[in-house]
N, CA, C and O atoms as a GROMACS GRO file, in nm:
protein
  392
    1MET      N    1   2.594   0.106   1.122
    1MET     CA    2   2.488   0.127   1.027
    1MET      C    3   2.359   0.157   1.102
    1MET      O    4   2.321   0.082   1.192
    2ASP      N    5   2.295   0.262   1.068
    2ASP     CA    6   2.167   0.302   1.133
    2ASP      C    7   2.050   0.240   1.056
    2ASP      O    8   2.027   0.273   0.940
    3LEU      N    9   1.978   0.151   1.120
    3LEU     CA   10   1.866   0.083   1.056
    3LEU      C   11   1.732   0.138   1.103
    3LEU      O   12   1.629   0.077   1.076
    4SER      N   13   1.729   0.249   1.170
    4SER     CA   14   1.603   0.307   1.215
    4SER      C   15   1.533   0.371   1.093
    4SER      O   16   1.595   0.414   0.996
    5LEU      N   17   1.400   0.373   1.105
    5LEU     CA   18   1.317   0.427   0.997
    5LEU      C   19   1.333   0.579   0.987
    5LEU      O   20   1.352   0.648   1.086
    6SER      N   21   1.326   0.628   0.863
    6SER     CA   22   1.332   0.772   0.841
    6SER      C   23   1.195   0.831   0.873
    6SER      O   24   1.098   0.756   0.885
    7PRO      N   25   1.185   0.958   0.888
    7PRO     CA   26   1.055   1.023   0.912
    7PRO      C   27   0.952   0.984   0.803
    7PRO      O   28   0.835   0.957   0.833
    8GLU      N   29   0.997   0.981   0.678
    8GLU     CA   30   0.905   0.945   0.568
    8GLU      C   31   0.857   0.800   0.581
    8GLU      O   32   0.740   0.770   0.557
    9GLN      N   33   0.948   0.713   0.620
    9GLN     CA   34   0.909   0.572   0.636
    9GLN      C   35   0.814   0.555   0.754
    9GLN      O   36   0.723   0.472   0.747
   10ARG      N   37   0.833   0.631   0.861
   10ARG     CA   38   0.741   0.621   0.973
   10ARG      C   39   0.601   0.678   0.930
   10ARG      O   40   0.497   0.628   0.973
   11GLU      N   41   0.604   0.778   0.850
   11GLU     CA   42   0.479   0.840   0.807
   11GLU      C   43   0.399   0.744   0.713
   11GLU      O   44   0.277   0.733   0.726
   12ILE      N   45   0.467   0.675   0.621
   12ILE     CA   46   0.396   0.583   0.534
   12ILE      C   47   0.345   0.462   0.615
   12ILE      O   48   0.239   0.407   0.586
   13ARG      N   49   0.424   0.421   0.718
   13ARG     CA   50   0.378   0.315   0.803
   13ARG      C   51   0.247   0.354   0.875
   13ARG      O   52   0.152   0.276   0.879
   14LYS      N   53   0.243   0.475   0.929
   14LYS     CA   54   0.126   0.524   0.998
   14LYS      C   55   0.006   0.533   0.904
   14LYS      O   56  -0.104   0.490   0.938
   15LEU      N   57   0.027   0.590   0.785
   15LEU     CA   58  -0.081   0.603   0.687
   15LEU      C   59  -0.134   0.465   0.642
   15LEU      O   60  -0.255   0.442   0.636
   16ALA      N   61  -0.042   0.376   0.611
   16ALA     CA   62  -0.081   0.242   0.565
   16ALA      C   63  -0.147   0.161   0.677
   16ALA      O   64  -0.242   0.086   0.653
   17ARG      N   65  -0.097   0.175   0.800
   17ARG     CA   66  -0.156   0.104   0.911
   17ARG      C   67  -0.300   0.153   0.938
   17ARG      O   68  -0.390   0.072   0.960
   18GLU      N   69  -0.319   0.283   0.937
   18GLU     CA   70  -0.454   0.338   0.956
   18GLU      C   71  -0.549   0.294   0.846
   18GLU      O   72  -0.662   0.254   0.873
   19PHE      N   73  -0.502   0.301   0.721
   19PHE     CA   74  -0.585   0.254   0.609
   19PHE      C   75  -0.621   0.107   0.624
   19PHE      O   76  -0.737   0.068   0.608
   20ALA      N   77  -0.523   0.027   0.655
   20ALA     CA   78  -0.545  -0.117   0.668
   20ALA      C   79  -0.640  -0.151   0.780
   20ALA      O   80  -0.729  -0.234   0.764
   21GLU      N   81  -0.623  -0.087   0.894
   21GLU     CA   82  -0.708  -0.114   1.008
   21GLU      C   83  -0.852  -0.068   0.985
   21GLU      O   84  -0.948  -0.137   1.020
   22ARG      N   85  -0.864   0.052   0.925
   22ARG     CA   86  -0.996   0.113   0.902
   22ARG      C   87  -1.072   0.052   0.787
   22ARG      O   88  -1.193   0.029   0.797
   23GLU      N   89  -1.003   0.024   0.678
   23GLU     CA   90  -1.070  -0.016   0.552
   23GLU      C   91  -1.055  -0.162   0.518
   23GLU      O   92  -1.152  -0.226   0.476
   24VAL      N   93  -0.935  -0.217   0.536
   24VAL     CA   94  -0.909  -0.352   0.490
   24VAL      C   95  -0.953  -0.458   0.593
   24VAL      O   96  -1.020  -0.555   0.557
   25LYS      N   97  -0.915  -0.440   0.717
   25LYS     CA   98  -0.944  -0.536   0.820
   25LYS      C   99  -1.091  -0.582   0.828
   25LYS      O  100  -1.117  -0.702   0.835
   26PRO      N  101  -1.186  -0.487   0.827
   26PRO     CA  102  -1.327  -0.528   0.834
   26PRO      C  103  -1.376  -0.611   0.716
   26PRO      O  104  -1.474  -0.684   0.728
   27ARG      N  105  -1.306  -0.601   0.601
   27ARG     CA  106  -1.351  -0.668   0.478
   27ARG      C  107  -1.266  -0.788   0.441
   27ARG      O  108  -1.300  -0.860   0.347
   28ALA      N  109  -1.157  -0.810   0.512
   28ALA     CA  110  -1.059  -0.911   0.470
   28ALA      C  111  -1.117  -1.052   0.455
   28ALA      O  112  -1.093  -1.119   0.354
   29GLU      N  113  -1.191  -1.096   0.552
   29GLU     CA  114  -1.248  -1.232   0.545
   29GLU      C  115  -1.341  -1.248   0.427
   29GLU      O  116  -1.335  -1.348   0.354
   30ALA      N  117  -1.429  -1.149   0.407
   30ALA     CA  118  -1.522  -1.157   0.293
   30ALA      C  119  -1.453  -1.150   0.160
   30ALA      O  120  -1.494  -1.216   0.065
   31ILE      N  121  -1.348  -1.070   0.150
   31ILE     CA  122  -1.270  -1.056   0.025
   31ILE      C  123  -1.215  -1.194  -0.013
   31ILE      O  124  -1.228  -1.236  -0.128
   32ASP      N  125  -1.155  -1.261   0.082
   32ASP     CA  126  -1.093  -1.390   0.054
   32ASP      C  127  -1.200  -1.499   0.034
   32ASP      O  128  -1.188  -1.580  -0.058
   33HIS      N  129  -1.303  -1.502   0.119
   33HIS     CA  130  -1.406  -1.604   0.110
   33HIS      C  131  -1.482  -1.597  -0.025
   33HIS      O  132  -1.514  -1.700  -0.083
   34ASN      N  133  -1.510  -1.474  -0.072
   34ASN     CA  134  -1.586  -1.456  -0.197
   34ASN      C  135  -1.498  -1.438  -0.321
   34ASN      O  136  -1.549  -1.410  -0.430
   35SER      N  137  -1.369  -1.452  -0.304
   35SER     CA  138  -1.274  -1.427  -0.418
   35SER      C  139  -1.305  -1.293  -0.482
   35SER      O  140  -1.313  -1.281  -0.605
   36GLU      N  141  -1.322  -1.193  -0.398
   36GLU     CA  142  -1.363  -1.060  -0.441
   36GLU      C  143  -1.245  -0.972  -0.479
   36GLU      O  144  -1.142  -0.976  -0.411
   37PHE      N  145  -1.256  -0.895  -0.585
   37PHE     CA  146  -1.160  -0.792  -0.616
   37PHE      C  147  -1.209  -0.664  -0.549
   37PHE      O  148  -1.313  -0.610  -0.587
   38PRO      N  149  -1.139  -0.615  -0.453
   38PRO     CA  150  -1.187  -0.501  -0.372
   38PRO      C  151  -1.161  -0.365  -0.442
   38PRO      O  152  -1.080  -0.285  -0.396
   39ARG      N  153  -1.232  -0.343  -0.552
   39ARG     CA  154  -1.214  -0.224  -0.629
   39ARG      C  155  -1.228  -0.097  -0.545
   39ARG      O  156  -1.152  -0.002  -0.563
   40ASP      N  157  -1.324  -0.097  -0.453
   40ASP     CA  158  -1.343   0.024  -0.371
   40ASP      C  159  -1.220   0.049  -0.280
   40ASP      O  160  -1.184   0.164  -0.256
   41LEU      N  161  -1.158  -0.058  -0.232
   41LEU     CA  162  -1.039  -0.040  -0.148
   41LEU      C  163  -0.922   0.013  -0.235
   41LEU      O  164  -0.843   0.096  -0.189
   42VAL      N  165  -0.912  -0.035  -0.356
   42VAL     CA  166  -0.810   0.017  -0.447
   42VAL      C  167  -0.831   0.165  -0.472
   42VAL      O  168  -0.736   0.244  -0.471
   43ASN      N  169  -0.958   0.202  -0.496
   43ASN     CA  170  -0.989   0.344  -0.516
   43ASN      C  171  -0.955   0.427  -0.396
   43ASN      O  172  -0.902   0.537  -0.411
   44LYS      N  173  -0.986   0.377  -0.273
   44LYS     CA  174  -0.950   0.451  -0.151
   44LYS      C  175  -0.801   0.463  -0.135
   44LYS      O  176  -0.750   0.568  -0.094
   45ALA      N  177  -0.728   0.356  -0.167
   45ALA     CA  178  -0.582   0.361  -0.161
   45ALA      C  179  -0.530   0.467  -0.257
   45ALA      O  180  -0.436   0.540  -0.223
   46ALA      N  181  -0.587   0.474  -0.373
   46ALA     CA  182  -0.548   0.574  -0.472
   46ALA      C  183  -0.566   0.715  -0.418
   46ALA      O  184  -0.479   0.800  -0.436
   47LYS      N  185  -0.679   0.740  -0.352
   47LYS     CA  186  -0.706   0.874  -0.301
   47LYS      C  187  -0.604   0.912  -0.192
   47LYS      O  188  -0.577   1.030  -0.170
   48LEU      N  189  -0.548   0.812  -0.125
   48LEU     CA  190  -0.446   0.837  -0.022
   48LEU      C  191  -0.306   0.846  -0.080
   48LEU      O  192  -0.210   0.871  -0.007
   49GLY      N  193  -0.293   0.827  -0.212
   49GLY     CA  194  -0.161   0.833  -0.275
   49GLY      C  195  -0.082   0.705  -0.262
   49GLY      O  196   0.040   0.705  -0.281
   50LEU      N  197  -0.150   0.595  -0.230
   50LEU     CA  198  -0.083   0.467  -0.207
   50LEU      C  199  -0.066   0.383  -0.333
   50LEU      O  200  -0.014   0.272  -0.328
   51LEU      N  201  -0.109   0.436  -0.445
   51LEU     CA  202  -0.088   0.360  -0.571
   51LEU      C  203   0.029   0.416  -0.652
   51LEU      O  204   0.059   0.367  -0.761
   52GLY      N  205   0.092   0.515  -0.600
   52GLY     CA  206   0.208   0.572  -0.669
   52GLY      C  207   0.327   0.584  -0.572
   52GLY      O  208   0.404   0.680  -0.580
   53VAL      N  209   0.341   0.491  -0.485
   53VAL     CA  210   0.444   0.502  -0.379
   53VAL      C  211   0.582   0.516  -0.440
   53VAL      O  212   0.663   0.596  -0.392
   54LEU      N  213   0.612   0.439  -0.544
   54LEU     CA  214   0.746   0.438  -0.606
   54LEU      C  215   0.759   0.536  -0.723
   54LEU      O  216   0.868   0.555  -0.776
   55VAL      N  217   0.649   0.597  -0.763
   55VAL     CA  218   0.653   0.689  -0.878
   55VAL      C  219   0.719   0.822  -0.830
   55VAL      O  220   0.680   0.876  -0.727
   56PRO      N  221   0.816   0.872  -0.903
   56PRO     CA  222   0.880   0.998  -0.864
   56PRO      C  223   0.780   1.114  -0.852
   56PRO      O  224   0.682   1.123  -0.926
   57ASP      N  225   0.808   1.200  -0.760
   57ASP     CA  226   0.723   1.315  -0.730
   57ASP      C  227   0.688   1.397  -0.855
   57ASP      O  228   0.572   1.433  -0.874
   58PRO      N  229   0.786   1.427  -0.941
   58PRO     CA  230   0.754   1.510  -1.062
   58PRO      C  231   0.646   1.447  -1.152
   58PRO      O  232   0.586   1.515  -1.234
   59TYR      N  233   0.623   1.317  -1.136
   59TYR     CA  234   0.526   1.247  -1.221
   59TYR      C  235   0.396   1.215  -1.145
   59TYR      O  236   0.313   1.137  -1.191
   60GLY      N  237   0.382   1.279  -1.028
   60GLY     CA  238   0.255   1.265  -0.954
   60GLY      C  239   0.256   1.158  -0.846
   60GLY      O  240   0.154   1.132  -0.784
   61GLY      N  241   0.368   1.097  -0.825
   61GLY     CA  242   0.374   0.990  -0.723
   61GLY      C  243   0.430   1.040  -0.590
   61GLY      O  244   0.457   1.158  -0.574
   62ALA      N  245   0.446   0.951  -0.499
   62ALA     CA  246   0.499   0.983  -0.366
   62ALA      C  247   0.652   0.994  -0.370
   62ALA      O  248   0.712   1.066  -0.290
   63GLY      N  249   0.712   0.922  -0.463
   63GLY     CA  250   0.860   0.927  -0.474
   63GLY      C  251   0.932   0.867  -0.356
   63GLY      O  252   1.042   0.911  -0.322
   64LEU      N  253   0.872   0.766  -0.293
   64LEU     CA  254   0.933   0.702  -0.180
   64LEU      C  255   1.028   0.589  -0.219
   64LEU      O  256   1.031   0.546  -0.334
   65ASP      N  257   1.104   0.545  -0.125
   65ASP     CA  258   1.202   0.439  -0.149
   65ASP      C  259   1.138   0.299  -0.134
   65ASP      O  260   1.022   0.287  -0.094
   66HIS      N  261   1.215   0.194  -0.166
   66HIS     CA  262   1.162   0.060  -0.164
   66HIS      C  263   1.137   0.009  -0.022
   66HIS      O  264   1.055  -0.081  -0.003
   67VAL      N  265   1.205   0.063   0.076
   67VAL     CA  266   1.179   0.028   0.214
   67VAL      C  267   1.037   0.077   0.254
   67VAL      O  268   0.959   0.005   0.317
   68SER      N  269   1.009   0.202   0.216
   68SER     CA  270   0.874   0.256   0.242
   68SER      C  271   0.767   0.172   0.172
   68SER      O  272   0.660   0.146   0.228
   69PHE      N  273   0.796   0.131   0.052
   69PHE     CA  274   0.705   0.047  -0.023
   69PHE      C  275   0.680  -0.087   0.047
   69PHE      O  276   0.567  -0.133   0.056
   70ALA      N  277   0.784  -0.148   0.097
   70ALA     CA  278   0.775  -0.275   0.167
   70ALA      C  279   0.694  -0.258   0.296
   70ALA      O  280   0.613  -0.344   0.330
   71ILE      N  281   0.717  -0.146   0.367
   71ILE     CA  282   0.642  -0.118   0.490
   71ILE      C  283   0.495  -0.108   0.456
   71ILE      O  284   0.411  -0.166   0.526
   72PHE      N  285   0.461  -0.035   0.351
   72PHE     CA  286   0.320  -0.021   0.308
   72PHE      C  287   0.253  -0.154   0.279
   72PHE      O  288   0.143  -0.181   0.327
   73VAL      N  289   0.320  -0.239   0.201
   73VAL     CA  290   0.265  -0.370   0.166
   73VAL      C  291   0.252  -0.457   0.290
   73VAL      O  292   0.152  -0.528   0.305
   74GLU      N  293   0.350  -0.453   0.377
   74GLU     CA  294   0.346  -0.533   0.498
   74GLU      C  295   0.227  -0.493   0.589
   74GLU      O  296   0.161  -0.579   0.646
   75GLU      N  297   0.201  -0.362   0.601
   75GLU     CA  298   0.091  -0.318   0.685
   75GLU      C  299  -0.044  -0.366   0.630
   75GLU      O  300  -0.130  -0.410   0.707
   76VAL      N  301  -0.064  -0.359   0.500
   76VAL     CA  302  -0.189  -0.407   0.443
   76VAL      C  303  -0.198  -0.560   0.457
   76VAL      O  304  -0.304  -0.614   0.489
   77ALA      N  305  -0.088  -0.629   0.434
   77ALA     CA  306  -0.087  -0.775   0.439
   77ALA      C  307  -0.115  -0.828   0.578
   77ALA      O  308  -0.154  -0.944   0.593
   78ARG      N  309  -0.098  -0.747   0.680
   78ARG     CA  310  -0.129  -0.790   0.816
   78ARG      C  311  -0.274  -0.835   0.827
   78ARG      O  312  -0.307  -0.920   0.910
   79PHE      N  313  -0.363  -0.778   0.743
   79PHE     CA  314  -0.506  -0.811   0.749
   79PHE      C  315  -0.556  -0.884   0.625
   79PHE      O  316  -0.647  -0.965   0.635
   80CYS      N  317  -0.499  -0.857   0.511
   80CYS     CA  318  -0.547  -0.923   0.386
   80CYS      C  319  -0.434  -0.932   0.283
   80CYS      O  320  -0.396  -0.834   0.218
   81ALA      N  321  -0.383  -1.054   0.271
   81ALA     CA  322  -0.270  -1.076   0.179
   81ALA      C  323  -0.310  -1.050   0.036
   81ALA      O  324  -0.230  -0.997  -0.041
   82SER      N  325  -0.433  -1.087  -0.001
   82SER     CA  326  -0.472  -1.071  -0.140
   82SER      C  327  -0.487  -0.924  -0.175
   82SER      O  328  -0.451  -0.885  -0.286
   83THR      N  329  -0.537  -0.842  -0.086
   83THR     CA  330  -0.545  -0.698  -0.114
   83THR      C  331  -0.403  -0.639  -0.121
   83THR      O  332  -0.374  -0.554  -0.205
   84ALA      N  333  -0.316  -0.685  -0.032
   84ALA     CA  334  -0.177  -0.637  -0.034
   84ALA      C  335  -0.108  -0.669  -0.166
   84ALA      O  336  -0.032  -0.587  -0.218
   85VAL      N  337  -0.135  -0.790  -0.221
   85VAL     CA  338  -0.077  -0.830  -0.347
   85VAL      C  339  -0.129  -0.741  -0.461
   85VAL      O  340  -0.052  -0.703  -0.550
   86ILE      N  341  -0.256  -0.709  -0.460
   86ILE     CA  342  -0.313  -0.622  -0.566
   86ILE      C  343  -0.242  -0.488  -0.564
   86ILE      O  344  -0.202  -0.438  -0.668
   87LEU      N  345  -0.226  -0.430  -0.445
   87LEU     CA  346  -0.162  -0.298  -0.433
   87LEU      C  347  -0.010  -0.310  -0.464
   87LEU      O  348   0.049  -0.220  -0.524
   88ASP      N  349   0.047  -0.416  -0.424
   88ASP     CA  350   0.191  -0.443  -0.453
   88ASP      C  351   0.216  -0.452  -0.602
   88ASP      O  352   0.304  -0.384  -0.654
   89VAL      N  353   0.139  -0.534  -0.672
   89VAL     CA  354   0.158  -0.551  -0.816
   89VAL      C  355   0.132  -0.422  -0.889
   89VAL      O  356   0.205  -0.389  -0.982
   90HIS      N  357   0.030  -0.347  -0.850
   90HIS     CA  358   0.008  -0.220  -0.916
   90HIS      C  359   0.130  -0.128  -0.905
   90HIS      O  360   0.173  -0.068  -1.003
   91ASN      N  361   0.184  -0.119  -0.783
   91ASN     CA  362   0.298  -0.031  -0.760
   91ASN      C  363   0.427  -0.079  -0.825
   91ASN      O  364   0.503   0.000  -0.880
   92SER      N  365   0.453  -0.208  -0.818
   92SER     CA  366   0.578  -0.262  -0.866
   92SER      C  367   0.580  -0.300  -1.014
   92SER      O  368   0.668  -0.257  -1.088
   93VAL      N  369   0.487  -0.379  -1.055
   93VAL     CA  370   0.483  -0.424  -1.193
   93VAL      C  371   0.411  -0.321  -1.281
   93VAL      O  372   0.450  -0.298  -1.396
   94GLY      N  373   0.306  -0.259  -1.227
   94GLY     CA  374   0.226  -0.168  -1.305
   94GLY      C  375   0.282  -0.032  -1.330
   94GLY      O  376   0.275   0.018  -1.442
   95THR      N  377   0.340   0.030  -1.226
   95THR     CA  378   0.382   0.169  -1.242
   95THR      C  379   0.535   0.188  -1.239
   95THR      O  380   0.586   0.275  -1.309
   96GLU      N  381   0.605   0.110  -1.163
   96GLU     CA  382   0.751   0.138  -1.154
   96GLU      C  383   0.825   0.132  -1.285
   96GLU      O  384   0.909   0.218  -1.311
   97PRO      N  385   0.797   0.032  -1.372
   97PRO     CA  386   0.870   0.025  -1.498
   97PRO      C  387   0.843   0.145  -1.590
   97PRO      O  388   0.928   0.184  -1.670
   98VAL      N  389   0.724   0.201  -1.578
   98VAL     CA  390   0.686   0.314  -1.665
   98VAL      C  391   0.767   0.436  -1.629
   98VAL      O  392   0.751   0.541  -1.690
   0.00000   0.00000   0.00000
């Protein structure tokens, strides 16, 4: 069984890692300390297409698999678990069932 990442999975990891390091990491401590909802980070994630990771392409999403989704959440959670949960819940509970 080949467990290596697909090109799409490597690309979402790169995109999510860059977003997390550039946008989330500098704000993580303040977000948690102030119990802040990082609306601006959610908006930036949306502009990168990270709020529709599991949504099929014909409906405007990225149409990626659940491994890609887990990689994305893991990369954000490296710096801020609460921001990762917000993005996770939006993708899984908010959009996937629709």
